[in-house]
N, CA, C and O atoms as a MOPAC input file, in Angstrom:
PM7 MOZYME 1SCF
protein

 N     39.16500 1    93.71800 1    83.49000 1
 C     40.28900 1    93.50800 1    82.62900 1
 C     41.45700 1    92.94400 1    83.45400 1
 O     41.80000 1    93.49900 1    84.49900 1
 N     42.05600 1    91.86700 1    82.99900 1
 C     43.16200 1    91.23500 1    83.69600 1
 C     44.46400 1    91.93400 1    83.32900 1
 O     44.72500 1    92.28300 1    82.17800 1
 N     45.26800 1    92.11700 1    84.38100 1
 C     46.57600 1    92.73800 1    84.15900 1
 C     47.64900 1    91.69400 1    84.39900 1
 O     47.48500 1    90.83900 1    85.26900 1
 N     48.73000 1    91.73900 1    83.66200 1
 C     49.84700 1    90.80700 1    83.79800 1
 C     50.89300 1    91.11700 1    82.75600 1
 O     50.77400 1    92.06700 1    81.98200 1
 N     51.90200 1    90.30300 1    82.75500 1
 C     52.98300 1    90.49100 1    81.78000 1
 C     52.66700 1    89.72200 1    80.50800 1
 O     52.11200 1    88.62400 1    80.53800 1
 N     53.03000 1    90.32300 1    79.41300 1
 C     52.85600 1    89.62500 1    78.13400 1
 C     54.06600 1    88.72400 1    77.90800 1
 O     55.09400 1    88.87100 1    78.56900 1
 N     53.93700 1    87.82000 1    76.99600 1
 C     55.02300 1    86.90500 1    76.67700 1
 C     56.25900 1    87.67000 1    76.20400 1
 O     57.38000 1    87.29000 1    76.54200 1
 N     56.08200 1    88.70900 1    75.45100 1
 C     57.19800 1    89.51100 1    74.94100 1
 C     57.93500 1    90.18600 1    76.09300 1
 O     59.16500 1    90.22400 1    76.09800 1
 N     57.21100 1    90.71400 1    77.05900 1
 C     57.84700 1    91.36000 1    78.20600 1
 C     58.65700 1    90.35700 1    79.02200 1
 O     59.76800 1    90.66100 1    79.45700 1
 N     58.11400 1    89.18500 1    79.22600 1
 C     58.82800 1    88.15000 1    79.97200 1
 C     60.08600 1    87.72600 1    79.21400 1
 O     61.13600 1    87.52600 1    79.82500 1
 N     59.99200 1    87.58900 1    77.90000 1
 C     61.15400 1    87.19700 1    77.09500 1
 C     62.23700 1    88.27600 1    77.14200 1
 O     63.42500 1    87.95200 1    77.14600 1
 N     61.85400 1    89.53400 1    77.17700 1
 C     62.84200 1    90.62000 1    77.27200 1
 C     63.56800 1    90.56400 1    78.61800 1
 O     64.78700 1    90.73200 1    78.66400 1
 N     62.84800 1    90.33300 1    79.69700 1
 C     63.45400 1    90.23200 1    81.02800 1
 C     64.41800 1    89.04900 1    81.08400 1
 O     65.52400 1    89.18500 1    81.60800 1
 N     64.02600 1    87.90600 1    80.56000 1
 C     64.89200 1    86.72600 1    80.54200 1
 C     66.14900 1    86.99800 1    79.72100 1
 O     67.24300 1    86.59000 1    80.11100 1
 N     66.00200 1    87.68100 1    78.59100 1
 C     67.15500 1    88.00000 1    77.75100 1
 C     68.12700 1    88.92900 1    78.47900 1
 O     69.34300 1    88.75900 1    78.38100 1
 N     67.59800 1    89.90200 1    79.20200 1
 C     68.45300 1    90.82400 1    79.96400 1
 C     69.20100 1    90.07000 1    81.05900 1
 O     70.39300 1    90.30200 1    81.26100 1
 N     68.52900 1    89.18500 1    81.75700 1
 C     69.17400 1    88.38400 1    82.81800 1
 C     70.26700 1    87.49600 1    82.22800 1
 O     71.34600 1    87.37000 1    82.80700 1
 N     69.99200 1    86.88200 1    81.08200 1
 C     70.98400 1    86.03100 1    80.43200 1
 C     72.19800 1    86.84900 1    80.00200 1
 O     73.32700 1    86.37500 1    80.13000 1
 N     72.00000 1    88.04700 1    79.50400 1
 C     73.09500 1    88.91700 1    79.09900 1
 C     73.95800 1    89.30000 1    80.29700 1
 O     75.18600 1    89.25900 1    80.21500 1
 N     73.33200 1    89.66800 1    81.39600 1
 C     74.08000 1    90.01600 1    82.60900 1
 C     74.87600 1    88.81900 1    83.13300 1
 O     76.01500 1    88.97500 1    83.57300 1
 N     74.28500 1    87.63500 1    83.08600 1
 C     74.98600 1    86.42300 1    83.53500 1
 C     76.18300 1    86.12600 1    82.63500 1
 O     77.24200 1    85.72400 1    83.11400 1
 N     76.00900 1    86.32700 1    81.32600 1
 C     77.10600 1    86.07400 1    80.38600 1
 C     78.27500 1    87.02200 1    80.62900 1
 O     79.42200 1    86.66400 1    80.36100 1
 N     78.01000 1    88.19500 1    81.11900 1
 C     79.06700 1    89.16000 1    81.42100 1
 C     79.70900 1    88.85600 1    82.77600 1
 O     80.93000 1    88.93200 1    82.90800 1
 N     78.91500 1    88.51800 1    83.76600 1
 C     79.40300 1    88.37400 1    85.13300 1
 C     80.12300 1    87.05000 1    85.39900 1
 O     81.13000 1    87.05200 1    86.10700 1
 N     79.66100 1    85.94300 1    84.87300 1
 C     80.21200 1    84.63000 1    85.22300 1
 C     81.68600 1    84.49000 1    84.84800 1
 O     82.45500 1    84.01500 1    85.68400 1
 N     82.13600 1    84.87200 1    83.64500 1
 C     83.57500 1    84.75800 1    83.35000 1
 C     84.45000 1    85.59200 1    84.30000 1
 O     85.54100 1    85.16600 1    84.67900 1
 N     83.96600 1    86.77100 1    84.67700 1
 C     84.71700 1    87.60500 1    85.61800 1
 C     84.83000 1    86.93100 1    86.97700 1
 O     85.88200 1    87.00100 1    87.61200 1
 N     83.78300 1    86.29000 1    87.42500 1
 C     83.81600 1    85.59100 1    88.70400 1
 C     84.78200 1    84.41200 1    88.65900 1
 O     85.50200 1    84.16400 1    89.62600 1
 N     84.80400 1    83.68800 1    87.55100 1
 C     85.73200 1    82.56400 1    87.41800 1
 C     87.17600 1    83.04400 1    87.41100 1
 O     88.03500 1    82.41700 1    88.03100 1
 N     87.45700 1    84.14200 1    86.72500 1
 C     88.81300 1    84.69300 1    86.71400 1
 C     89.23800 1    85.11100 1    88.11700 1
 O     90.37800 1    84.88000 1    88.51800 1
 N     88.32500 1    85.72400 1    88.86000 1
 C     88.65000 1    86.14500 1    90.22400 1
 C     88.91900 1    84.94000 1    91.12100 1
 O     89.78500 1    85.00000 1    91.99400 1
 N     88.19300 1    83.86400 1    90.91500 1
 C     88.39800 1    82.64600 1    91.70200 1
 C     89.77800 1    82.05200 1    91.41600 1
 O     90.47800 1    81.63000 1    92.33700 1
 N     90.16500 1    82.01900 1    90.14500 1
 C     91.48200 1    81.50800 1    89.77800 1
 C     92.58100 1    82.36700 1    90.38800 1
 O     93.56400 1    81.84000 1    90.90900 1
 N     92.42300 1    83.68200 1    90.32800 1
 C     93.40300 1    84.59200 1    90.91400 1
 C     93.51600 1    84.36900 1    92.42200 1
 O     94.61800 1    84.36500 1    92.97000 1
 N     92.38700 1    84.18400 1    93.08300 1
 C     92.39800 1    83.92600 1    94.52800 1
 C     93.08400 1    82.59700 1    94.84400 1
 O     93.84900 1    82.51400 1    95.80500 1
 N     92.82000 1    81.56100 1    94.05300 1
 C     93.46600 1    80.26500 1    94.25200 1
 C     94.98200 1    80.38300 1    94.09400 1
 O     95.73600 1    79.82000 1    94.88600 1
 N     95.42300 1    81.11100 1    93.07500 1
 C     96.85700 1    81.27000 1    92.84300 1
 C     97.51500 1    82.04200 1    93.98200 1
 O     98.62300 1    81.70100 1    94.39600 1
 N     96.85800 1    83.06500 1    94.48800 1
 C     97.39900 1    83.82400 1    95.61900 1
 C     97.47800 1    82.94800 1    96.86600 1
 O     98.45700 1    83.01200 1    97.60900 1
 N     96.45800 1    82.13500 1    97.09500 1
 C     96.46500 1    81.23200 1    98.24800 1
 C     97.58200 1    80.19900 1    98.11700 1
 O     98.22200 1    79.85600 1    99.11100 1
 N     97.82200 1    79.70400 1    96.91300 1
 C     98.89600 1    78.72700 1    96.69100 1
 C    100.25700 1    79.35400 1    96.98400 1
 O    101.10500 1    78.72700 1    97.61800 1
 N    100.46700 1    80.57100 1    96.53200 1
 C    101.73200 1    81.24400 1    96.81100 1
 C    101.91200 1    81.46800 1    98.31100 1
 O    103.00800 1    81.27900 1    98.83800 1
 N    100.85300 1    81.86600 1    98.99200 1
 C    100.93500 1    82.07800 1   100.44100 1
 C    101.22700 1    80.77100 1   101.17800 1
 O    102.00300 1    80.75500 1   102.13300 1
 N    100.61100 1    79.68800 1   100.73700 1
 C    100.85600 1    78.38700 1   101.36800 1
 C    102.30000 1    77.96100 1   101.16000 1
 O    102.94200 1    77.47500 1   102.09200 1
 N    102.81700 1    78.13600 1    99.95400 1
 C    104.20800 1    77.77600 1    99.69100 1
 C    105.16200 1    78.63000 1   100.52500 1
 O    106.18500 1    78.12900 1   100.99200 1
 N    104.84700 1    79.88900 1   100.71600 1
 C    105.68400 1    80.74500 1   101.57100 1
 C    105.64500 1    80.26300 1   103.02300 1
 O    106.66500 1    80.27100 1   103.71200 1
 N    104.47200 1    79.84700 1   103.48000 1
 C    104.33000 1    79.33100 1   104.84500 1
 C    105.16800 1    78.06900 1   105.03900 1
 O    105.87500 1    77.93200 1   106.03700 1
 N    105.08300 1    77.15400 1   104.08200 1
 C    105.85000 1    75.90700 1   104.15700 1
 C    107.35000 1    76.21700 1   104.11600 1
 O    108.12700 1    75.65300 1   104.88700 1
 N    107.74800 1    77.10700 1   103.21800 1
 C    109.15700 1    77.47100 1   103.09800 1
 C    109.67500 1    78.11000 1   104.38300 1
 O    110.79600 1    77.83100 1   104.80700 1
 N    108.87300 1    78.95700 1   104.99800 1
 C    109.26900 1    79.58200 1   106.25300 1
 C    109.48900 1    78.53600 1   107.33400 1
 O    110.42000 1    78.65200 1   108.13000 1
 N    108.64400 1    77.52000 1   107.36700 1
 C    108.81000 1    76.44400 1   108.34100 1
 C    110.13000 1    75.70700 1   108.09600 1
 O    110.86700 1    75.43000 1   109.04200 1
 N    110.43000 1    75.38800 1   106.84000 1
 C    111.68700 1    74.70600 1   106.51000 1
 C    112.89200 1    75.56800 1   106.89000 1
 O    113.85200 1    75.07100 1   107.47900 1
 N    112.84200 1    76.85400 1   106.55300 1
 C    113.95600 1    77.74900 1   106.84300 1
 C    114.13600 1    77.97000 1   108.34800 1
 O    115.26600 1    78.03600 1   108.83100 1
 N    113.04000 1    78.08400 1   109.08300 1
 C    113.11700 1    78.25500 1   110.53400 1
 C    113.71100 1    77.01300 1   111.18200 1
 O    114.52600 1    77.11200 1   112.09900 1
 N    113.30000 1    75.84700 1   110.70200 1
 C    113.85700 1    74.59700 1   111.21400 1
 C    115.36300 1    74.56400 1   110.96500 1
 O    116.13300 1    74.21900 1   111.86100 1
 N    115.78300 1    74.92200 1   109.75300 1
 C    117.20100 1    74.88900 1   109.41100 1
 C    117.99700 1    75.86800 1   110.27600 1
 O    119.11700 1    75.55800 1   110.68300 1
 N    117.44000 1    77.03100 1   110.55700 1
 C    118.12100 1    78.01300 1   111.39800 1
 C    118.33800 1    77.48100 1   112.81300 1
 O    119.33000 1    77.81000 1   113.46400 1
 N    117.40500 1    76.66000 1   113.28100 1
 C    117.50200 1    76.10400 1   114.63900 1
 C    118.30700 1    74.80600 1   114.69300 1
 O    118.61300 1    74.32400 1   115.78400 1
 N    118.65600 1    74.23000 1   113.53900 1
 C    119.34200 1    72.93400 1   113.49300 1
 C    120.61100 1    72.98700 1   112.64400 1
 O    120.85400 1    72.10500 1   111.81900 1
 N    121.40500 1    74.01700 1   112.85000 1
 C    122.72000 1    74.15100 1   112.20900 1
 C    122.67000 1    74.03800 1   110.68900 1
 O    123.56100 1    73.43500 1   110.09100 1
 N    121.66600 1    74.59600 1   110.06400 1
 C    121.57400 1    74.62600 1   108.61400 1
 C    121.07500 1    73.35600 1   107.96600 1
 O    121.06600 1    73.25300 1   106.73900 1
 N    120.65800 1    72.38200 1   108.76400 1
 C    120.12800 1    71.14100 1   108.19900 1
 C    118.61900 1    71.24100 1   108.09900 1
 O    117.94100 1    71.61200 1   109.05700 1
 N    118.09700 1    70.90000 1   106.91100 1
 C    116.66900 1    70.96800 1   106.66500 1
 C    115.99500 1    69.67200 1   107.09800 1
 O    116.64100 1    68.62400 1   107.14400 1
 N    114.69800 1    69.73100 1   107.41700 1
 C    113.99100 1    68.51000 1   107.83800 1
 C    113.83000 1    67.53200 1   106.67800 1
 O    113.66600 1    67.93800 1   105.52800 1
 N    113.87900 1    66.24800 1   106.99400 1
 C    113.66700 1    65.22000 1   105.97300 1
 C    112.32300 1    64.53100 1   106.14200 1
 O    111.86600 1    63.82400 1   105.24400 1
 N    111.68800 1    64.73600 1   107.29100 1
 C    110.36900 1    64.15700 1   107.55700 1
 C    109.46100 1    65.26800 1   108.08100 1
 O    109.59900 1    65.71000 1   109.22200 1
 N    108.55100 1    65.70400 1   107.25200 1
 C    107.68100 1    66.83100 1   107.59700 1
 C    106.85900 1    66.54100 1   108.84500 1
 O    106.76600 1    67.38300 1   109.73900 1
 N    106.26400 1    65.35700 1   108.90900 1
 C    105.36900 1    65.03400 1   110.02300 1
 C    106.09400 1    65.05500 1   111.36200 1
 O    105.61900 1    65.68400 1   112.30700 1
 N    107.22500 1    64.38500 1   111.45900 1
 C    107.89100 1    64.27700 1   112.76500 1
 C    108.75200 1    65.48000 1   113.10800 1
 O    108.93000 1    65.78400 1   114.28700 1
 N    109.29200 1    66.17500 1   112.11400 1
 C    110.21600 1    67.26400 1   112.40500 1
 C    109.59600 1    68.65900 1   112.34500 1
 O    110.13100 1    69.59800 1   112.93400 1
 N    108.48400 1    68.80100 1   111.64600 1
 C    107.86300 1    70.12500 1   111.54000 1
 C    106.51400 1    70.23300 1   112.24000 1
 O    106.12600 1    71.31700 1   112.67500 1
 N    105.79600 1    69.11800 1   112.35300 1
 C    104.42500 1    69.18000 1   112.87100 1
 C    104.30400 1    68.58800 1   114.27100 1
 O    103.69000 1    69.19400 1   115.14900 1
 N    104.88100 1    67.41800 1   114.48400 1
 C    104.73700 1    66.72400 1   115.76800 1
 C    105.77300 1    67.16500 1   116.79300 1
 O    106.25300 1    66.34100 1   117.57100 1
 N    106.12500 1    68.43500 1   116.80900 1
 C    107.05400 1    68.97700 1   117.79600 1
 C    106.36300 1    70.11000 1   118.53800 1
 O    105.34200 1    70.62500 1   118.08500 1
 N    106.92000 1    70.49400 1   119.67600 1
 C    106.32900 1    71.57400 1   120.45200 1
 C    107.33300 1    72.70200 1   120.57200 1
 O    108.42800 1    72.48000 1   121.09000 1
 N    107.02000 1    73.86800 1   120.12900 1
 C    105.88700 1    74.24800 1   119.29100 1
 C    106.12300 1    73.79800 1   117.84700 1
 O    107.27000 1    73.67600 1   117.41900 1
 N    105.05300 1    73.55200 1   117.09900 1
 C    105.21400 1    73.08100 1   115.72100 1
 C    105.68800 1    74.20000 1   114.78900 1
 O    105.35600 1    75.37100 1   114.97100 1
 N    106.46600 1    73.80500 1   113.80000 1
 C    106.88400 1    74.76200 1   112.77000 1
 C    105.74500 1    74.97400 1   111.77000 1
 O    105.59200 1    76.06300 1   111.21800 1
 N    104.95300 1    73.93100 1   111.54300 1
 C    103.76600 1    73.98800 1   110.68200 1
 C    102.56900 1    73.48700 1   111.48200 1
 O    102.69100 1    72.53000 1   112.24600 1
 N    101.42700 1    74.11800 1   111.31400 1
 C    100.22900 1    73.69000 1   112.03800 1
 C     99.51300 1    72.52300 1   111.37400 1
 O     98.76100 1    71.80200 1   112.03000 1
 N     99.74000 1    72.33300 1   110.07700 1
 C     99.09800 1    71.22100 1   109.38100 1
 C    100.01000 1    70.69400 1   108.28900 1
 O    100.86700 1    71.41300 1   107.77500 1
 N     99.81500 1    69.43500 1   107.94600 1
 C    100.62400 1    68.79900 1   106.91300 1
 C     99.94900 1    69.00700 1   105.56000 1
 O     99.04300 1    68.26100 1   105.18800 1
 N    100.39200 1    70.01400 1   104.83800 1
 C     99.79200 1    70.35600 1   103.55000 1
 C    100.00200 1    69.25600 1   102.51500 1
 O     99.25300 1    69.16800 1   101.54300 1
 N    101.01300 1    68.42100 1   102.71900 1
 C    101.33500 1    67.37800 1   101.74500 1
 C    100.38000 1    66.19500 1   101.82400 1
 O    100.18400 1    65.49200 1   100.83300 1
 N     99.79100 1    65.97000 1   102.98100 1
 C     98.79100 1    64.89900 1   103.09400 1
 C     97.37600 1    65.46200 1   103.05500 1
 O     96.43900 1    64.75600 1   102.68200 1
 N     97.21400 1    66.72200 1   103.43700 1
 C     95.88700 1    67.34400 1   103.45200 1
 C     95.48400 1    67.85900 1   102.06200 1
 O     94.33000 1    67.70900 1   101.66200 1
 N     96.40500 1    68.45000 1   101.34300 1
 C     96.11600 1    69.09100 1   100.05700 1
 C     96.68600 1    68.24300 1    98.92300 1
 O     97.81200 1    68.46100 1    98.47400 1
 N     95.90400 1    67.28600 1    98.47100 1
 C     96.32900 1    66.38000 1    97.41200 1
 C     95.46700 1    66.59700 1    96.17500 1
 O     94.52900 1    67.39300 1    96.19800 1
 N     95.78200 1    65.89900 1    95.11100 1
 C     94.98100 1    66.00800 1    93.89000 1
 C     93.54900 1    65.54900 1    94.14400 1
 O     92.61000 1    66.06700 1    93.54100 1
 N     93.38600 1    64.58000 1    95.03600 1
 C     92.04800 1    64.07700 1    95.35000 1
 C     91.28700 1    65.01600 1    96.28300 1
 O     90.05800 1    65.06600 1    96.24400 1
 N     92.00800 1    65.75800 1    97.11800 1
 C     91.37900 1    66.68200 1    98.07300 1
 C     92.19300 1    67.97700 1    98.11000 1
 O     92.92400 1    68.21600 1    99.07200 1
 N     92.07600 1    68.81400 1    97.07800 1
 C     92.90100 1    70.02100 1    97.01300 1
 C     92.48800 1    71.09200 1    98.02300 1
 O     91.36100 1    71.10300 1    98.51700 1
 N     93.42000 1    71.98000 1    98.31100 1
 C     93.15400 1    73.15200 1    99.14900 1
 C     93.13200 1    74.35900 1    98.22100 1
 O     94.14900 1    74.69300 1    97.61300 1
 N     92.00000 1    75.00500 1    98.11100 1
 C     91.82000 1    76.13100 1    97.19900 1
 C     92.27800 1    75.79100 1    95.78300 1
 O     92.88500 1    76.61300 1    95.09700 1
 N     91.97800 1    74.56900 1    95.36200 1
 C     92.26900 1    74.15500 1    94.00100 1
 C     93.68600 1    73.70400 1    93.74600 1
 O     94.01900 1    73.37900 1    92.60700 1
 N     94.54700 1    73.66900 1    94.76700 1
 C     95.94700 1    73.30800 1    94.58500 1
 C     96.33300 1    72.10800 1    95.44600 1
 O     95.79100 1    71.89800 1    96.53100 1
 N     97.28200 1    71.33100 1    94.93600 1
 C     97.87000 1    70.20200 1    95.66300 1
 C     99.36200 1    70.49100 1    95.82400 1
 O     99.98200 1    71.09600 1    94.95000 1
 N     99.93000 1    70.05400 1    96.94400 1
 C    101.32700 1    70.35600 1    97.25800 1
 C    102.13400 1    69.07200 1    97.39200 1
 O    101.64400 1    68.05100 1    97.87500 1
 N    103.39600 1    69.15600 1    96.94700 1
 C    104.27100 1    67.99100 1    96.99500 1
 C    105.67800 1    68.44500 1    97.37000 1
 O    106.21300 1    69.38900 1    96.78900 1
 N    106.26300 1    67.76700 1    98.34000 1
 C    107.61900 1    68.10000 1    98.77400 1
 C    108.65300 1    67.16700 1    98.17800 1
 O    109.84800 1    67.33100 1    98.42400 1
 N    108.21100 1    66.18800 1    97.39300 1
 C    109.16300 1    65.22500 1    96.86200 1
 C    109.83900 1    64.51300 1    98.01800 1
 O    109.16800 1    64.03800 1    98.93400 1
 N    111.14900 1    64.43400 1    97.98200 1
 C    111.92700 1    63.86000 1    99.07800 1
 C    112.85300 1    64.94700 1    99.60800 1
 O    113.92500 1    65.17400 1    99.04800 1
 N    112.44200 1    65.63200 1   100.70000 1
 C    113.30200 1    66.67800 1   101.24500 1
 C    114.63900 1    66.08600 1   101.71000 1
 O    114.68400 1    64.97300 1   102.23600 1
 N    115.70400 1    66.82800 1   101.51500 1
 C    117.03600 1    66.38500 1   101.93000 1
 C    117.55700 1    67.31600 1   103.01600 1
 O    117.05200 1    68.42500 1   103.19000 1
 N    118.54600 1    66.86800 1   103.72600 1
 C    119.16300 1    67.67000 1   104.77300 1
 C    119.77700 1    68.93000 1   104.17900 1
 O    119.91500 1    69.94000 1   104.87000 1
 N    120.14400 1    68.87600 1   102.90900 1
 C    120.81100 1    70.00700 1   102.26400 1
 C    119.85300 1    70.98500 1   101.58800 1
 O    120.27800 1    72.06800 1   101.18400 1
 N    118.57800 1    70.63700 1   101.45300 1
 C    117.64600 1    71.55600 1   100.81200 1
 C    116.32200 1    70.90600 1   100.45500 1
 O    116.08800 1    69.73700 1   100.76100 1
 N    115.46600 1    71.66800 1    99.80900 1
 C    114.12300 1    71.20900 1    99.48600 1
 C    113.61800 1    71.86300 1    98.21700 1
 O    114.09500 1    72.92600 1    97.81900 1
 N    112.65600 1    71.22600 1    97.59100 1
 C    111.90900 1    71.77700 1    96.47300 1
 C    110.45500 1    71.37800 1    96.68500 1
 O    110.13600 1    70.19200 1    96.77100 1
 N    109.58900 1    72.35500 1    96.76900 1
 C    108.17100 1    72.11000 1    97.02600 1
 C    107.37100 1    72.69200 1    95.86900 1
 O    107.60000 1    73.82800 1    95.45300 1
 N    106.43700 1    71.91000 1    95.35500 1
 C    105.61800 1    72.37800 1    94.24000 1
 C    104.15800 1    72.50900 1    94.66100 1
 O    103.66500 1    71.76900 1    95.51200 1
 N    103.49100 1    73.46200 1    94.04700 1
 C    102.05200 1    73.63900 1    94.17800 1
 C    101.46400 1    73.59400 1    92.78300 1
 O    101.80100 1    74.41200 1    91.92800 1
 N    100.57700 1    72.62700 1    92.55700 1
 C     99.98900 1    72.47400 1    91.22800 1
 C     98.46800 1    72.53100 1    91.32400 1
 O     97.87800 1    71.96400 1    92.24400 1
 N     97.83100 1    73.21800 1    90.36900 1
 C     96.36500 1    73.24000 1    90.36900 1
 C     95.81100 1    71.87900 1    89.96800 1
 O     96.46100 1    71.13300 1    89.23500 1
 N     94.63000 1    71.55900 1    90.44000 1
 C     94.01700 1    70.28800 1    90.06300 1
 C     93.40300 1    70.36200 1    88.67200 1
 O     93.20900 1    69.33400 1    88.02400 1
 N     93.09800 1    71.56100 1    88.21400 1
 C     92.58000 1    71.76500 1    86.86500 1
 C     93.18000 1    73.05900 1    86.32600 1
 O     93.12300 1    74.09600 1    86.98700 1
 N     93.74400 1    73.00000 1    85.14600 1
 C     94.38600 1    74.17800 1    84.56400 1
 C     93.38000 1    75.18200 1    84.00300 1
 O     93.77300 1    76.26100 1    83.56000 1
 N     92.10800 1    74.85000 1    84.01400 1
 C     91.10600 1    75.77700 1    83.48600 1
 C     90.21600 1    76.35800 1    84.57600 1
 O     89.70800 1    77.46800 1    84.41700 1
 N     90.01100 1    75.64100 1    85.68000 1
 C     89.09800 1    76.14000 1    86.71100 1
 C     89.76200 1    76.39100 1    88.06200 1
 O     89.22400 1    77.15400 1    88.86400 1
 N     90.90900 1    75.78100 1    88.34100 1
 C     91.56100 1    75.95100 1    89.64500 1
 C     92.66200 1    76.98800 1    89.61900 1
 O     92.78200 1    77.79500 1    90.54100 1
 N     93.46300 1    76.97200 1    88.57400 1
 C     94.58100 1    77.89100 1    88.45800 1
 C     95.21600 1    77.73600 1    87.09500 1
 O     95.01400 1    76.72800 1    86.41800 1
 N     95.98300 1    78.73200 1    86.69200 1
 C     96.62000 1    78.67500 1    85.37900 1
 C     98.13500 1    78.55600 1    85.49300 1
 O     98.81700 1    78.49600 1    84.47100 1
 N     98.68400 1    78.52000 1    86.71600 1
 C    100.12600 1    78.45800 1    86.92100 1
 C    100.46800 1    77.42100 1    87.97700 1
 O     99.71100 1    77.19700 1    88.92100 1
 N    101.61900 1    76.79400 1    87.79800 1
 C    102.19700 1    75.92500 1    88.81500 1
 C    103.31500 1    76.71400 1    89.48400 1
 O    104.00600 1    77.49600 1    88.83300 1
 N    103.49000 1    76.50600 1    90.78900 1
 C    104.49100 1    77.25400 1    91.54600 1
 C    105.47800 1    76.30400 1    92.20100 1
 O    105.14200 1    75.16600 1    92.52900 1
 N    106.70400 1    76.78900 1    92.38700 1
 C    107.74700 1    76.02300 1    93.05500 1
 C    108.47900 1    76.94000 1    94.02200 1
 O    108.77500 1    78.09100 1    93.69800 1
 N    108.76900 1    76.42200 1    95.21100 1
 C    109.61100 1    77.14100 1    96.16100 1
 C    110.78900 1    76.22500 1    96.47400 1
 O    110.62000 1    75.03100 1    96.71800 1
 N    111.98300 1    76.80800 1    96.46200 1
 C    113.19400 1    76.02300 1    96.68000 1
 C    113.95900 1    76.55600 1    97.88600 1
 O    113.57800 1    77.55300 1    98.50000 1
 N    115.04200 1    75.86500 1    98.20200 1
 C    115.88300 1    76.21500 1    99.33500 1
 C    116.19600 1    77.71100 1    99.32400 1
 O    116.56500 1    78.27300 1    98.29300 1
 N    116.04400 1    78.33500 1   100.46900 1
 C    116.25700 1    79.77300 1   100.59100 1
 C    114.97500 1    80.56500 1   100.43300 1
 O    114.98600 1    81.79100 1   100.54600 1
 N    113.85900 1    79.87800 1   100.17000 1
 C    112.57100 1    80.55200 1   100.04500 1
 C    112.34100 1    81.20400 1    98.70000 1
 O    111.58300 1    82.17000 1    98.60300 1
 N    112.98300 1    80.69100 1    97.65500 1
 C    112.83900 1    81.27200 1    96.32100 1
 C    111.56900 1    80.72600 1    95.67500 1
 O    111.48200 1    79.54100 1    95.35300 1
 N    110.59100 1    81.60200 1    95.49200 1
 C    109.31000 1    81.23600 1    94.89500 1
 C    109.34100 1    81.55400 1    93.41300 1
 O    109.69300 1    82.66700 1    93.02300 1
 N    108.97500 1    80.58600 1    92.58300 1
 C    109.01700 1    80.79100 1    91.13000 1
 C    107.83800 1    80.11500 1    90.46700 1
 O    107.22900 1    79.19800 1    91.01800 1
 N    107.53000 1    80.59000 1    89.26900 1
 C    106.54800 1    79.95700 1    88.41200 1
 C    107.11100 1    79.92100 1    87.00900 1
 O    107.83700 1    80.82600 1    86.59800 1
 N    106.77700 1    78.87600 1    86.27700 1
 C    107.25200 1    78.82300 1    84.90200 1
 C    106.21900 1    79.43500 1    83.94600 1
 O    106.42400 1    79.45100 1    82.73200 1
 N    105.12600 1    79.92800 1    84.49300 1
 C    104.11400 1    80.58300 1    83.66700 1
 C    103.17200 1    79.62300 1    82.96300 1
 O    102.24100 1    80.05200 1    82.28100 1
 N    103.40600 1    78.34100 1    83.12000 1
 C    102.53200 1    77.35900 1    82.50600 1
 C    101.87200 1    76.53600 1    83.59500 1
 O    102.22000 1    76.63300 1    84.77200 1
 N    100.93300 1    75.73900 1    83.18600 1
 C    100.17600 1    74.93500 1    84.14000 1
 C    100.47900 1    73.46000 1    83.94600 1
 O    100.41200 1    72.93800 1    82.83300 1
 N    100.81100 1    72.80300 1    85.03800 1
 C    100.94100 1    71.35700 1    85.05400 1
 C     99.98300 1    70.86400 1    86.12900 1
 O    100.24400 1    71.03600 1    87.32000 1
 N     98.90100 1    70.26600 1    85.72800 1
 C     97.86900 1    69.84800 1    86.68400 1
 C     98.37500 1    68.73000 1    87.57600 1
 O     99.11100 1    67.84700 1    87.13500 1
 N     97.96900 1    68.78100 1    88.83800 1
 C     98.31500 1    67.74000 1    89.79800 1
 C     97.58900 1    66.45700 1    89.42200 1
 O     96.44900 1    66.48200 1    88.95900 1
 N     98.26100 1    65.35000 1    89.62700 1
 C     97.62800 1    64.06600 1    89.31500 1
 C     97.74900 1    63.11100 1    90.47600 1
 O     97.27400 1    61.97800 1    90.39600 1

């Protein structure tokens, strides 16, 4: 007599696996989005700290050129240029960063997710003085 699984038993196992996947996958995606948002906030704090440290060492004047004033100095204020490394085409943890045009009097830096459904659900901004804010909505980087 041959022993094996019947078609009904195999279908029950497949149904159980599908049910477990349906429960687990949305939770994993939510955790990924939360991790991306936390990483974006940490990156913005790092960039802001570099700007503020530079200003403290230069009589309150903020850098206007990230590459030459924050990165290409010894020791560097920032170890990498997030504005050229983390773009919409090549995001870092799902986020792209933009400094606009930094001025001697201050800065505004934004972090935007590349997709409002899979990368993050919030856009973040850090301004002069290290004030980190979110408007609670998502504006995808383009």
